[in-house]
PAVOPA-329448 format. One record per residue (C-alpha): x, y, z; residue in one letter. Coordinates in steps of 0.001 Angstrom, whole numbers, plus 500000, padded with zeros to 6 digits. Layout:
# PAVOPA-329448
<node x="X" y="Y" z="Z" res="A"/>
...
***
This chain:
# PAVOPA-329448
<node x="066133" y="305651" z="251233" res="M"/>
<node x="064608" y="307141" z="248098" res="S"/>
<node x="066120" y="310524" z="248973" res="F"/>
<node x="069594" y="308964" z="249021" res="N"/>
<node x="068979" y="307221" z="245723" res="I"/>
<node x="067922" y="310491" z="244091" res="A"/>
<node x="070881" y="312339" z="245606" res="L"/>
<node x="073304" y="309706" z="244306" res="S"/>
<node x="071778" y="310098" z="240854" res="G"/>
<node x="072186" y="313880" z="241004" res="I"/>
<node x="075799" y="313468" z="242150" res="S"/>
<node x="076534" y="311057" z="239297" res="A"/>
<node x="074903" y="313351" z="236755" res="A"/>
<node x="076971" y="316257" z="238086" res="Q"/>
<node x="080151" y="314184" z="237764" res="K"/>
<node x="079208" y="313357" z="234179" res="D"/>
<node x="078557" y="317025" z="233462" res="L"/>
<node x="081916" y="318025" z="234982" res="N"/>
<node x="083785" y="315401" z="232956" res="T"/>
<node x="082097" y="316447" z="229729" res="T"/>
<node x="082728" y="320132" z="230455" res="A"/>
<node x="086416" y="319412" z="231099" res="N"/>
<node x="086683" y="317575" z="227775" res="N"/>
<node x="085047" y="320469" z="225939" res="I"/>
<node x="087304" y="323002" z="227674" res="A"/>
<node x="090404" y="321117" z="226471" res="N"/>
<node x="089321" y="320504" z="222895" res="V"/>
<node x="092309" y="322572" z="221671" res="N"/>
<node x="094846" y="321449" z="224296" res="T"/>
<node x="097840" y="319767" z="222623" res="V"/>
<node x="098318" y="316189" z="223813" res="G"/>
<node x="095121" y="316169" z="225900" res="F"/>
<node x="093318" y="312852" z="226369" res="K"/>
<node x="089573" y="312869" z="226902" res="E"/>
<node x="088026" y="311383" z="230037" res="S"/>
<node x="084967" y="309233" z="230505" res="R"/>
<node x="082961" y="309040" z="233724" res="A"/>
<node x="082185" y="305417" z="234548" res="E"/>
<node x="079406" y="304464" z="237012" res="F"/>
<node x="078155" y="301395" z="238857" res="A"/>
<node x="074963" y="300644" z="240744" res="D"/>
<node x="074850" y="300409" z="244557" res="V"/>
<node x="073304" y="297200" z="245791" res="Y"/>
<node x="073276" y="295804" z="249326" res="A"/>
<node x="071736" y="292459" z="250347" res="N"/>
<node x="072186" y="289982" z="253153" res="S"/>
<node x="071619" y="286245" z="253397" res="I"/>
<node x="068412" y="286838" z="255367" res="F"/>
<node x="066830" y="289272" z="252913" res="S"/>
<node x="064816" y="288510" z="249846" res="N"/>
<node x="067016" y="289443" z="246872" res="S"/>
<node x="064039" y="289145" z="244559" res="K"/>
<node x="062364" y="292161" z="246124" res="T"/>
<node x="065455" y="294158" z="247154" res="A"/>
<node x="065865" y="297583" z="245580" res="V"/>
<node x="069209" y="299069" z="244636" res="G"/>
<node x="070721" y="301891" z="246619" res="G"/>
<node x="071493" y="304285" z="243768" res="G"/>
<node x="074607" y="304897" z="241724" res="V"/>
<node x="078270" y="305609" z="242433" res="T"/>
<node x="081190" y="306852" z="240352" res="T"/>
<node x="083726" y="304072" z="239921" res="T"/>
<node x="086310" y="305897" z="237796" res="Q"/>
<node x="086969" y="308858" z="235589" res="V"/>
<node x="088939" y="306947" z="232978" res="A"/>
<node x="091106" y="308683" z="230408" res="Q"/>
<node x="090976" y="307451" z="226832" res="Q"/>
<node x="094445" y="307268" z="225248" res="F"/>
<node x="093492" y="306747" z="221618" res="H"/>
<node x="095436" y="308692" z="218993" res="Q"/>
<node x="094670" y="312340" z="218391" res="G"/>
<node x="094956" y="313922" z="214962" res="S"/>
<node x="098286" y="315473" z="213898" res="L"/>
<node x="098655" y="319162" z="213142" res="Q"/>
<node x="101753" y="320153" z="211177" res="F"/>
<node x="103743" y="323224" z="212163" res="T"/>
<node x="106831" y="325145" z="210995" res="S"/>
<node x="108784" y="324491" z="214207" res="N"/>
<node x="111244" y="321606" z="213843" res="S"/>
<node x="111288" y="321111" z="217634" res="L"/>
<node x="107577" y="320275" z="217681" res="D"/>
<node x="107093" y="316518" z="217868" res="M"/>
<node x="104160" y="314150" z="217751" res="A"/>
<node x="104101" y="310423" z="218460" res="I"/>
<node x="102312" y="308460" z="215777" res="S"/>
<node x="101465" y="305297" z="217684" res="G"/>
<node x="102149" y="304169" z="221228" res="G"/>
<node x="104422" y="305757" z="223779" res="G"/>
<node x="104997" y="308865" z="225870" res="F"/>
<node x="107707" y="311510" z="225944" res="F"/>
<node x="109778" y="311609" z="229123" res="V"/>
<node x="110387" y="314888" z="230941" res="T"/>
<node x="112196" y="315739" z="234170" res="S"/>
<node x="111708" y="318636" z="236546" res="S"/>
<node x="115417" y="319477" z="236603" res="G"/>
<node x="118845" y="318588" z="235237" res="V"/>
<node x="120233" y="315513" z="236983" res="G"/>
<node x="116970" y="314538" z="238710" res="T"/>
<node x="114919" y="311383" z="238294" res="Q"/>
<node x="111615" y="313127" z="238992" res="D"/>
<node x="110109" y="311982" z="235713" res="L"/>
<node x="106792" y="312808" z="234117" res="S"/>
<node x="105267" y="311495" z="230920" res="Y"/>
<node x="103378" y="313371" z="228241" res="T"/>
<node x="102046" y="313196" z="224701" res="R"/>
<node x="102313" y="316962" z="224246" res="A"/>
<node x="105360" y="317583" z="222050" res="G"/>
<node x="105454" y="321398" z="221945" res="A"/>
<node x="109119" y="321845" z="222878" res="F"/>
<node x="111481" y="324788" z="222669" res="K"/>
<node x="114945" y="325670" z="223998" res="V"/>
<node x="115584" y="327559" z="227226" res="D"/>
<node x="118380" y="330017" z="228027" res="S"/>
<node x="120853" y="327130" z="228394" res="D"/>
<node x="119793" y="325507" z="225093" res="N"/>
<node x="117969" y="322616" z="226785" res="Y"/>
<node x="114785" y="321356" z="225141" res="M"/>
<node x="111888" y="322098" z="227505" res="V"/>
<node x="108108" y="322184" z="227445" res="D"/>
<node x="105922" y="325146" z="228350" res="A"/>
<node x="106200" y="324299" z="232064" res="A"/>
<node x="109999" y="324231" z="231933" res="G"/>
<node x="110318" y="320442" z="232186" res="N"/>
<node x="113353" y="318982" z="230411" res="F"/>
<node x="112899" y="316527" z="227540" res="L"/>
<node x="114896" y="313346" z="228201" res="Q"/>
<node x="116915" y="311449" z="225607" res="G"/>
<node x="119172" y="308427" z="225296" res="F"/>
<node x="122901" y="309139" z="224817" res="P"/>
<node x="124290" y="308335" z="221350" res="V"/>
<node x="127728" y="307746" z="219854" res="D"/>
<node x="129317" y="309608" z="216945" res="D"/>
<node x="127354" y="307458" z="214483" res="E"/>
<node x="124023" y="308261" z="216130" res="G"/>
<node x="123541" y="304817" z="217700" res="N"/>
<node x="122078" y="304697" z="221196" res="S"/>
<node x="124621" y="303617" z="223799" res="T"/>
<node x="121872" y="302762" z="226302" res="S"/>
<node x="118083" y="302484" z="226317" res="V"/>
<node x="117662" y="302394" z="230083" res="S"/>
<node x="115404" y="305017" z="231609" res="L"/>
<node x="117974" y="305679" z="234345" res="T"/>
<node x="120582" y="306754" z="231764" res="T"/>
<node x="118393" y="309333" z="230046" res="T"/>
<node x="119613" y="312917" z="230154" res="Q"/>
<node x="118089" y="316298" z="229338" res="P"/>
<node x="118635" y="317058" z="225645" res="I"/>
<node x="120812" y="320097" z="225026" res="Q"/>
<node x="121427" y="321673" z="221617" res="I"/>
<node x="124805" y="323459" z="221553" res="P"/>
<node x="124866" y="326598" z="219415" res="D"/>
<node x="128492" y="325967" z="218435" res="T"/>
<node x="130216" y="322821" z="217165" res="A"/>
<node x="133396" y="321856" z="218953" res="G"/>
<node x="136860" y="323322" z="218618" res="S"/>
<node x="138573" y="324317" z="215364" res="P"/>
<node x="140802" y="321739" z="213682" res="V"/>
<node x="143685" y="322935" z="211533" res="K"/>
<node x="143980" y="321562" z="208013" res="T"/>
<node x="146549" y="318803" z="207678" res="G"/>
<node x="145479" y="317140" z="204438" res="L"/>
<node x="144167" y="318386" z="201112" res="V"/>
<node x="142974" y="315766" z="198619" res="E"/>
<node x="142231" y="316524" z="195011" res="M"/>
<node x="141318" y="314620" z="191879" res="Q"/>
<node x="141353" y="316251" z="188466" res="M"/>
<node x="142013" y="315844" z="184779" res="N"/>
<node x="144814" y="317830" z="183142" res="L"/>
<node x="144331" y="318460" z="179437" res="N"/>
<node x="147180" y="316853" z="177481" res="V"/>
<node x="146610" y="319347" z="174680" res="G"/>
<node x="147426" y="322399" z="176787" res="E"/>
<node x="150165" y="324789" z="175651" res="E"/>
<node x="153594" y="324061" z="177146" res="A"/>
<node x="155001" y="326839" z="179347" res="L"/>
<node x="158249" y="327494" z="181163" res="D"/>
<node x="157816" y="326883" z="184935" res="P"/>
<node x="160650" y="329346" z="185612" res="A"/>
<node x="158411" y="332119" z="184280" res="S"/>
<node x="155523" y="331274" z="186597" res="F"/>
<node x="153764" y="334307" z="188043" res="D"/>
<node x="150410" y="333819" z="189835" res="P"/>
<node x="149417" y="337368" z="188877" res="D"/>
<node x="149807" y="336552" z="185181" res="N"/>
<node x="147406" y="333867" z="183957" res="S"/>
<node x="149470" y="333441" z="180797" res="D"/>
<node x="152268" y="331825" z="182830" res="T"/>
<node x="150227" y="328858" z="184043" res="Y"/>
<node x="147689" y="326531" z="182451" res="N"/>
<node x="145098" y="325920" z="185155" res="N"/>
<node x="144381" y="326578" z="188824" res="S"/>
<node x="141999" y="325495" z="191565" res="T"/>
<node x="141396" y="326718" z="195122" res="S"/>
<node x="140174" y="325311" z="198419" res="V"/>
<node x="139468" y="326897" z="201804" res="T"/>
<node x="141773" y="325667" z="204581" res="I"/>
<node x="141897" y="326489" z="208303" res="Y"/>
<node x="144625" y="327320" z="210772" res="D"/>
<node x="144729" y="326196" z="214410" res="S"/>
<node x="142480" y="329095" z="215481" res="L"/>
<node x="139809" y="328245" z="212928" res="G"/>
<node x="140641" y="331195" z="210685" res="E"/>
<node x="139975" y="330447" z="207020" res="S"/>
<node x="142587" y="330856" z="204264" res="H"/>
<node x="142469" y="330244" z="200527" res="I"/>
<node x="144944" y="327670" z="199230" res="M"/>
<node x="145442" y="327799" z="195459" res="T"/>
<node x="147166" y="325157" z="193333" res="T"/>
<node x="148577" y="326250" z="189972" res="Y"/>
<node x="149338" y="323711" z="187234" res="F"/>
<node x="152005" y="324328" z="184593" res="V"/>
<node x="152776" y="322005" z="181674" res="K"/>
<node x="156581" y="322371" z="181287" res="P"/>
<node x="158248" y="322983" z="177933" res="T"/>
<node x="160117" y="319924" z="176542" res="N"/>
<node x="158766" y="317681" z="179361" res="A"/>
<node x="156941" y="315173" z="177128" res="S"/>
<node x="158971" y="312024" z="176552" res="L"/>
<node x="158131" y="308692" z="174985" res="T"/>
<node x="155546" y="307153" z="177325" res="G"/>
<node x="155888" y="309950" z="179886" res="E"/>
<node x="154475" y="313423" z="180462" res="S"/>
<node x="155034" y="315821" z="183371" res="N"/>
<node x="153262" y="318704" z="185053" res="W"/>
<node x="154450" y="321123" z="187758" res="V"/>
<node x="152206" y="322154" z="190656" res="A"/>
<node x="152844" y="325407" z="192557" res="F"/>
<node x="151004" y="326316" z="195758" res="Y"/>
<node x="149958" y="329549" z="197453" res="A"/>
<node x="148025" y="330394" z="200612" res="V"/>
<node x="146277" y="333770" z="200544" res="D"/>
<node x="148505" y="334650" z="197624" res="G"/>
<node x="151736" y="333923" z="199531" res="E"/>
<node x="154168" y="331273" z="198167" res="P"/>
<node x="154126" y="327959" z="200012" res="V"/>
<node x="157263" y="325838" z="199775" res="S"/>
<node x="157374" y="322071" z="199514" res="V"/>
<node x="159839" y="320090" z="201594" res="D"/>
<node x="161830" y="319147" z="198507" res="S"/>
<node x="161664" y="320794" z="195103" res="V"/>
<node x="160381" y="318465" z="192374" res="G"/>
<node x="162350" y="317752" z="189211" res="T"/>
<node x="161184" y="316422" z="185843" res="Y"/>
<node x="162834" y="314924" z="182727" res="N"/>
<node x="163317" y="317121" z="179669" res="T"/>
<node x="163819" y="316365" z="175998" res="D"/>
<node x="165687" y="319315" z="174477" res="T"/>
<node x="166467" y="317646" z="171134" res="D"/>
<node x="162972" y="316245" z="170565" res="G"/>
<node x="163913" y="312559" z="170195" res="D"/>
<node x="161507" y="311456" z="172958" res="G"/>
<node x="164370" y="310500" z="175297" res="V"/>
<node x="165354" y="312368" z="178416" res="S"/>
<node x="168564" y="314307" z="178086" res="D"/>
<node x="168207" y="316687" z="181031" res="G"/>
<node x="166137" y="317706" z="184022" res="T"/>
<node x="163981" y="320653" z="184870" res="G"/>
<node x="163327" y="322112" z="188312" res="T"/>
<node x="159846" y="322953" z="189588" res="A"/>
<node x="160788" y="326424" z="190758" res="S"/>
<node x="160349" y="330059" z="189820" res="A"/>
<node x="162114" y="332564" z="192041" res="G"/>
<node x="160558" y="332257" z="195519" res="T"/>
<node x="158118" y="329655" z="194213" res="W"/>
<node x="158834" y="325947" z="194212" res="N"/>
<node x="156529" y="323020" z="193754" res="G"/>
<node x="156095" y="319349" z="193052" res="S"/>
<node x="155957" y="317298" z="189858" res="V"/>
<node x="153146" y="315050" z="188607" res="L"/>
<node x="154064" y="312321" z="186125" res="T"/>
<node x="151669" y="310528" z="183749" res="F"/>
<node x="152121" y="307578" z="181393" res="N"/>
<node x="151044" y="307277" z="177768" res="D"/>
<node x="147445" y="306341" z="178703" res="V"/>
<node x="147012" y="309388" z="180923" res="G"/>
<node x="147302" y="307566" z="184257" res="A"/>
<node x="149157" y="309083" z="187191" res="Y"/>
<node x="152417" y="307256" z="187897" res="T"/>
<node x="154104" y="309463" z="190473" res="G"/>
<node x="153923" y="309033" z="194218" res="S"/>
<node x="152162" y="311467" z="196503" res="D"/>
<node x="154042" y="314769" z="196623" res="P"/>
<node x="156070" y="315562" z="199697" res="D"/>
<node x="154106" y="317408" z="202399" res="P"/>
<node x="153871" y="321134" z="201789" res="I"/>
<node x="155264" y="323073" z="204707" res="T"/>
<node x="153454" y="326371" z="205155" res="T"/>
<node x="156537" y="328437" z="205833" res="I"/>
<node x="154758" y="331706" z="205097" res="T"/>
<node x="152145" y="330827" z="207744" res="L"/>
<node x="154751" y="330999" z="210489" res="G"/>
<node x="154394" y="332794" z="213801" res="S"/>
<node x="156957" y="335480" z="212927" res="T"/>
<node x="154214" y="337912" z="212025" res="G"/>
<node x="155332" y="338132" z="208405" res="A"/>
<node x="152972" y="335392" z="207245" res="G"/>
<node x="149223" y="335219" z="206926" res="V"/>
<node x="148486" y="333570" z="210269" res="L"/>
<node x="146925" y="335528" z="213074" res="D"/>
<node x="149105" y="335977" z="216168" res="P"/>
<node x="148806" y="332949" z="218424" res="G"/>
<node x="148137" y="330423" z="215661" res="A"/>
<node x="150304" y="327329" z="215288" res="D"/>
<node x="153271" y="328428" z="213179" res="G"/>
<node x="154439" y="324846" z="212610" res="T"/>
<node x="151333" y="323881" z="210632" res="Q"/>
<node x="152067" y="321693" z="207604" res="T"/>
<node x="149713" y="320557" z="204899" res="I"/>
<node x="150042" y="317438" z="202790" res="E"/>
<node x="148590" y="317629" z="199301" res="V"/>
<node x="147483" y="314212" z="198112" res="R"/>
<node x="146516" y="313651" z="194481" res="F"/>
<node x="143892" y="310917" z="194264" res="D"/>
<node x="144284" y="309228" z="190863" res="S"/>
<node x="144535" y="312330" z="188679" res="P"/>
<node x="144440" y="311843" z="184909" res="T"/>
<node x="145853" y="313451" z="181791" res="Q"/>
<node x="143332" y="312912" z="179005" res="Y"/>
<node x="142547" y="314818" z="175876" res="S"/>
<node x="139665" y="316632" z="177524" res="S"/>
<node x="139279" y="319984" z="179275" res="P"/>
<node x="140700" y="320636" z="182735" res="F"/>
<node x="138228" y="319438" z="185345" res="E"/>
<node x="138427" y="319077" z="189131" res="V"/>
<node x="136323" y="316049" z="190094" res="T"/>
<node x="137104" y="315989" z="193840" res="A"/>
<node x="138584" y="318525" z="196226" res="L"/>
<node x="138466" y="318261" z="200021" res="S"/>
<node x="140375" y="319139" z="203165" res="Q"/>
<node x="140184" y="317872" z="206758" res="D"/>
<node x="140149" y="321140" z="208733" res="G"/>
<node x="137116" y="322743" z="210318" res="I"/>
<node x="136336" y="326035" z="211950" res="T"/>
<node x="133976" y="326718" z="214814" res="V"/>
<node x="130461" y="326163" z="213500" res="G"/>
<node x="127308" y="328041" z="214403" res="R"/>
<node x="124020" y="326213" z="214685" res="L"/>
<node x="122065" y="326397" z="211428" res="T"/>
<node x="119465" y="323647" z="211694" res="N"/>
<node x="118060" y="320941" z="213971" res="V"/>
<node x="116631" y="317762" z="212504" res="G"/>
<node x="114605" y="315035" z="214202" res="I"/>
<node x="114167" y="311671" z="212509" res="G"/>
<node x="111217" y="309307" z="212799" res="S"/>
<node x="113408" y="307156" z="215067" res="D"/>
<node x="113855" y="310104" z="217437" res="G"/>
<node x="117478" y="310865" z="216545" res="L"/>
<node x="118188" y="314577" z="216996" res="I"/>
<node x="120986" y="315959" z="214831" res="T"/>
<node x="122361" y="319485" z="214705" res="A"/>
<node x="123829" y="321040" z="211565" res="S"/>
<node x="126441" y="323771" z="211842" res="Y"/>
<node x="127823" y="326442" z="209555" res="S"/>
<node x="131168" y="324622" z="209222" res="N"/>
<node x="129418" y="321774" z="207420" res="G"/>
<node x="129444" y="319325" z="210329" res="S"/>
<node x="126366" y="317371" z="211381" res="T"/>
<node x="126440" y="316172" z="214980" res="V"/>
<node x="124089" y="313532" z="216476" res="P"/>
<node x="123020" y="314864" z="219874" res="L"/>
<node x="120626" y="312362" z="221441" res="A"/>
<node x="117730" y="310050" z="220712" res="R"/>
<node x="114351" y="311001" z="222149" res="V"/>
<node x="113359" y="308530" z="224878" res="A"/>
<node x="109886" y="306987" z="224783" res="L"/>
<node x="108126" y="304904" z="227441" res="V"/>
<node x="105020" y="302769" z="227587" res="R"/>
<node x="102957" y="301250" z="230389" res="F"/>
<node x="101074" y="298023" z="230909" res="A"/>
<node x="097997" y="300008" z="232013" res="N"/>
<node x="097900" y="303557" z="230664" res="E"/>
<node x="094618" y="304301" z="232448" res="Q"/>
<node x="096384" y="303685" z="235746" res="G"/>
<node x="098624" y="306731" z="235266" res="L"/>
<node x="098226" y="309579" z="237747" res="T"/>
<node x="097393" y="312970" z="236264" res="Q"/>
<node x="099622" y="315836" z="237440" res="V"/>
<node x="098401" y="318626" z="235140" res="G"/>
<node x="100036" y="320302" z="232140" res="N"/>
<node x="098946" y="317248" z="230093" res="T"/>
<node x="101438" y="315126" z="232038" res="S"/>
<node x="101188" y="311931" z="234022" res="W"/>
<node x="103259" y="310029" z="236551" res="K"/>
<node x="103612" y="306299" z="237022" res="A"/>
<node x="101607" y="304593" z="239770" res="S"/>
<node x="101043" y="301107" z="241136" res="L"/>
<node x="098049" y="300726" z="238833" res="D"/>
<node x="099957" y="301752" z="235685" res="S"/>
<node x="103016" y="299592" z="236332" res="G"/>
<node x="106623" y="300613" z="235762" res="E"/>
<node x="107659" y="302663" z="232779" res="A"/>
<node x="109228" y="300566" z="230003" res="L"/>
<node x="111689" y="302614" z="227951" res="A"/>
<node x="112525" y="302165" z="224285" res="G"/>
<node x="113281" y="303870" z="220985" res="E"/>
<node x="110770" y="305186" z="218487" res="A"/>
<node x="109888" y="302870" z="215601" res="N"/>
<node x="110881" y="299796" z="217603" res="S"/>
<node x="108625" y="297173" z="219132" res="G"/>
<node x="105290" y="298644" z="220173" res="T"/>
<node x="106592" y="302214" z="220175" res="F"/>
<node x="105297" y="304560" z="217532" res="G"/>
<node x="107280" y="306818" z="215238" res="G"/>
<node x="108099" y="310452" z="215876" res="I"/>
<node x="106822" y="313071" z="213482" res="Q"/>
<node x="108879" y="316271" z="213552" res="S"/>
<node x="107230" y="319656" z="212957" res="S"/>
<node x="103884" y="318277" z="214102" res="A"/>
<node x="101748" y="318254" z="217242" res="L"/>
<node x="099174" y="315739" z="218431" res="E"/>
<node x="095880" y="317478" z="218932" res="Q"/>
<node x="093364" y="316687" z="221671" res="S"/>
<node x="091485" y="313464" z="220963" res="N"/>
<node x="088175" y="315020" z="222069" res="V"/>
<node x="085319" y="314655" z="219579" res="D"/>
<node x="083356" y="317858" z="220122" res="L"/>
<node x="080163" y="316557" z="218501" res="T"/>
<node x="080091" y="313522" z="220775" res="T"/>
<node x="080775" y="315672" z="223826" res="E"/>
<node x="077871" y="318011" z="223028" res="L"/>
<node x="075533" y="315022" z="222759" res="V"/>
<node x="076862" y="313692" z="226078" res="D"/>
<node x="076331" y="317122" z="227595" res="L"/>
<node x="072632" y="317045" z="226662" res="I"/>
<node x="072296" y="313517" z="228006" res="S"/>
<node x="073943" y="314429" z="231314" res="A"/>
<node x="071741" y="317488" z="231619" res="Q"/>
<node x="068585" y="315422" z="231112" res="R"/>
<node x="069856" y="312886" z="233609" res="N"/>
<node x="070406" y="315636" z="236164" res="F"/>
<node x="066903" y="317002" z="235564" res="Q"/>
<node x="065325" y="313532" z="235908" res="A"/>
<node x="067074" y="312851" z="239211" res="N"/>
<node x="066086" y="316302" z="240452" res="S"/>
<node x="062484" y="315447" z="239561" res="R"/>
<node x="062797" y="312196" z="241540" res="T"/>
<node x="063956" y="314198" z="244551" res="L"/>
<node x="061033" y="316587" z="244096" res="E"/>
<node x="058510" y="313722" z="243931" res="V"/>
<node x="059959" y="312191" z="247098" res="N"/>
<node x="059594" y="315502" z="248851" res="N"/>
<node x="055967" y="315781" z="247714" res="T"/>
<node x="055170" y="312304" z="249029" res="L"/>
<node x="056734" y="313137" z="252377" res="N"/>
<node x="054648" y="316293" z="252587" res="Q"/>
<node x="051499" y="314277" z="251818" res="T"/>
<node x="052266" y="311811" z="254614" res="V"/>
<node x="052948" y="314611" z="257092" res="L"/>
<node x="049607" y="316274" z="256261" res="Q"/>
<node x="047529" y="313132" z="257029" res="I"/>
<node x="045348" y="313677" z="260121" res="R"/>
***
């Protein structure tokens, strides 16, 4: 009996040593959770025995329990590295379209050859689908999908609208629109340019030239002419603008002027005596020179029927220098991936070279009723079991789920100093139980030598 007790003590001490050694070995393993060997005494008694004099039968290992307290965060320069500050686990799958899910706290992710976010073992990080505003459309674990980061953003969209807001200086010199020449800056007062796109995503420069016409200032009314060019080629409006003229200087209209100069024609902007814009939006500008005849600036195969509407958003004519306060257009070209951002709520957004920012997915987190019931599968990952309960999915920063820290990793929660002390204790325990076994052997030898 005493031999068995000593052997059980040696076995328990060895288990303690193994657990401590494993903790020490993984002190630098990202997302690792330390283990603790837990023991219980062995005691057997029957109703006919005297429990007051019964001796225990040794010790047994009841559980090697993992401790899921928070590890310290180490910040990195990789935006795909993630750490959970608080409760929860990342969800990974063994393949695209499978529900073979594992759970981990190790957030060292990267992209594979297909631009999926994966861990070092090739498992795919799962995320909730999101809409165009970045809101999750579902938070069910069954709807999670591997997160993919496209290196391009969508298809090109041709420009159909250009919006601008500016101030035209009322004190500018009056010029004759008929003499307009874009190559001679003395024939126009001001200009501004914006990049536009054709149907193939090719960029072009659209320039708007402003001319203050001679004899176009009447009582309570002032006019400007706007000419347009794309890559230096004239762009015609659907209908040529006209403006009132005052040839005799009495402040009353006695004629009209045409917003044209040879092959150039444009639209007219009218302002009242307080500098506010009174005209309606100019007619859409048809890009005739961008046609598919090959004589324009479009590449072969581009949409030759492309038209652009120029919309002036509350322009002004004050006694202050020319200033463009807003200038935008609605076309985009194909964008190349420039940056990936991950918010504390787990929303992953991709930024592209065309200026678009696209929400891709929201990192899925799960929690369990009993974390210590999870089954270890290696690679700092676990799987759900009957003891852990079902995985409960949710978003970061909601409920009991922690926040996600991008460009950071959760270090092992092993305290090396404590482990070294435990190592000494386990070693002494092993030596003491070995001594017990040695004493039992000596006593048996003594009995055998009695004559």
